[in-house]
C-alpha positions as CSV (number, residue, x, y, z in Angstrom):
1,M,0.1,-0.1,-0.1
2,V,2.6,2.3,0.6
3,I,4.2,1.6,-2.1
4,A,1.1,2.3,-4.4
5,A,0.6,5.7,-2.4
6,I,4.4,6.6,-3.7
7,G,4.0,5.8,-6.7
8,I,0.6,7.7,-6.9
9,Y,2.7,11.1,-5.4
10,L,5.7,10.6,-8.2
11,C,3.7,10.1,-10.8
12,L,1.3,13.6,-9.4
13,A,4.9,15.1,-9.2
14,S,5.9,14.7,-13.0
15,L,2.4,15.5,-13.8
16,V,2.8,18.8,-11.9
17,W,6.8,19.1,-13.6
18,L,5.6,18.9,-16.7
19,A,2.4,21.1,-16.6
20,G,4.9,23.8,-15.2
21,G,7.5,23.7,-17.9
22,L,4.9,23.4,-20.7
23,L,3.1,26.6,-19.3
24,E,6.4,28.2,-19.4
25,L,6.7,27.0,-23.0
26,L,4.0,28.4,-24.4
27,A,4.1,31.5,-22.2
28,S,7.8,32.7,-23.5
29,G,8.5,29.9,-26.3
30,R,11.1,28.0,-24.0
31,W,11.6,25.3,-21.8
32,R,13.2,26.9,-18.4
33,E,15.0,24.2,-16.6
34,V,13.7,23.0,-13.7
35,P,15.6,19.7,-13.0
36,A,12.6,16.4,-13.0
37,T,14.1,15.6,-9.5
38,Q,12.8,18.6,-8.2
39,A,9.2,17.2,-9.1
40,P,8.3,16.2,-5.7
41,L,9.3,18.9,-4.1
42,L,6.8,21.0,-6.5
43,L,4.0,19.4,-5.8
44,A,4.4,19.5,-2.1
45,R,5.2,23.4,-2.4
46,L,1.6,23.4,-4.7
47,I,-0.2,21.5,-1.6
48,D,1.1,24.3,0.7
49,H,-0.1,27.6,-1.4
50,P,-3.7,26.1,-3.3
51,S,-4.5,29.6,-3.2
52,A,-1.5,30.3,-5.4
53,P,-0.3,27.6,-7.2
54,Y,2.7,29.6,-9.1
55,L,4.4,29.7,-5.9
56,A,5.1,26.3,-6.4
57,W,7.9,27.2,-8.8
58,P,11.3,28.3,-8.1
59,V,11.5,32.3,-8.2
60,G,12.8,32.8,-11.3
61,M,10.8,30.8,-13.3
62,R,7.7,32.5,-11.2
63,R,8.8,36.0,-12.5
64,A,8.0,34.3,-16.6
65,M,5.2,32.8,-16.3
66,P,1.8,34.1,-17.2
67,T,-1.0,35.6,-14.8
68,P,-2.3,33.7,-11.7
69,V,-5.3,32.9,-13.5
70,L,-3.6,31.7,-16.7
71,T,-1.7,29.3,-14.6
72,D,-4.3,28.9,-12.5
73,T,-6.6,27.9,-15.4
74,W,-3.6,25.8,-17.1
75,L,-3.5,23.6,-13.7
76,A,-6.5,22.6,-13.6
77,L,-7.1,22.1,-17.1
78,V,-4.1,19.6,-16.8
79,A,-5.4,17.9,-13.7
80,V,-8.6,17.2,-15.2
81,A,-6.5,15.6,-18.0
82,G,-4.4,13.6,-15.6
83,L,-7.7,12.6,-14.3
84,L,-9.4,11.5,-17.0
85,A,-6.7,9.5,-17.9
86,V,-6.4,7.7,-14.6
87,F,-9.8,6.9,-14.8
88,L,-10.0,5.6,-18.6
89,A,-6.8,3.4,-17.9
90,A,-8.4,2.2,-14.7
91,K,-11.9,1.3,-16.5
92,A,-9.5,-0.3,-19.8
93,L,-7.7,-2.4,-17.0
94,S,-10.5,-3.8,-15.1
95,R,-12.0,-5.0,-18.3
96,T,-9.2,-6.9,-18.8
């Protein structure tokens, strides 16, 4: 059970890391390097700042991010897409 929880946390952290990188790419036209090893820390910071998700990212990246409204909207869309993917995968696995 603990291993499954750790795996889920790491998957969510990777999704947050990817979402932030893609948001930066869309906003500025370039990928700002935040090491993938920082993904668990990003998710922990995101949980600590639910009303201001952009605070999860390093200061240098925060300055280049779009407005908080756009950032929040983007993260919500990515979260919905991730949940939909998990739901569809679970449904497909239950059929086998």
